[in-house]
C-alpha positions, 0 to 999 in steps of 0.5 A: 499499500502506497501513501500518495499526497498531491501537492497543494498549492496554497494561495495567499489570502488578501486581508479583509478589514473594515479599516481604510488603507492609507496605501494603494495595493494588496495587503495580504494575511501571512499564514502563521504556525505557533509552537510553544514549550516551557519556556517560550512561544515560537511564531512562524510567518510566511512572508515570501518575497519580503526583504530583512529591510522591508519587515516591520514588527511592533509592540504597543500596548500589548499588540504585536504587529508584523508587516512586510513589503513585497516589491516587484521583481522586474527591473526598470528596463524589463517588461512583464510577460507573465506575473503570477506571484502578487505583490503587495503588503503582509499584515497580521496583529496578534494580542500578547498576553501577561505571560509573554516577557514583551521585552526580550523578543527576538526575530529573524527572517530567512528563506521567506519565513520570519521566525519570532520568538516570544519568551515566557515571563519568568513568572509564567514558567512551570518549575519542579518543587523539591520535597525534603526528607524529613 
């Protein structure tokens, strides 16, 4: 018996928000995976085509905002023949709880994936209490 899985292409999803945009163009919601262990949350956001200098991460009043811009790839002397990769901006927000130490966030963008490390506050990290013999 063979287990065959077809390759599923996932398309970008444009943000549907009642907020008015101040800049023309498409805005996409990056797909996100979040993992947790005892010491931290790790957030992975897919942002293909975004360069390091075009990523903006803001933390304000416990709200983490992730934004990135995909600029057109063609050069000034080139004309479009076929364009299947949409350019525009990525944007997503998360509300952080008091469990996250908001002063120690780390971010890294590699191969179109933004990795955010959200360390837990010391008071939220589980600890084992040793019982002394009597």
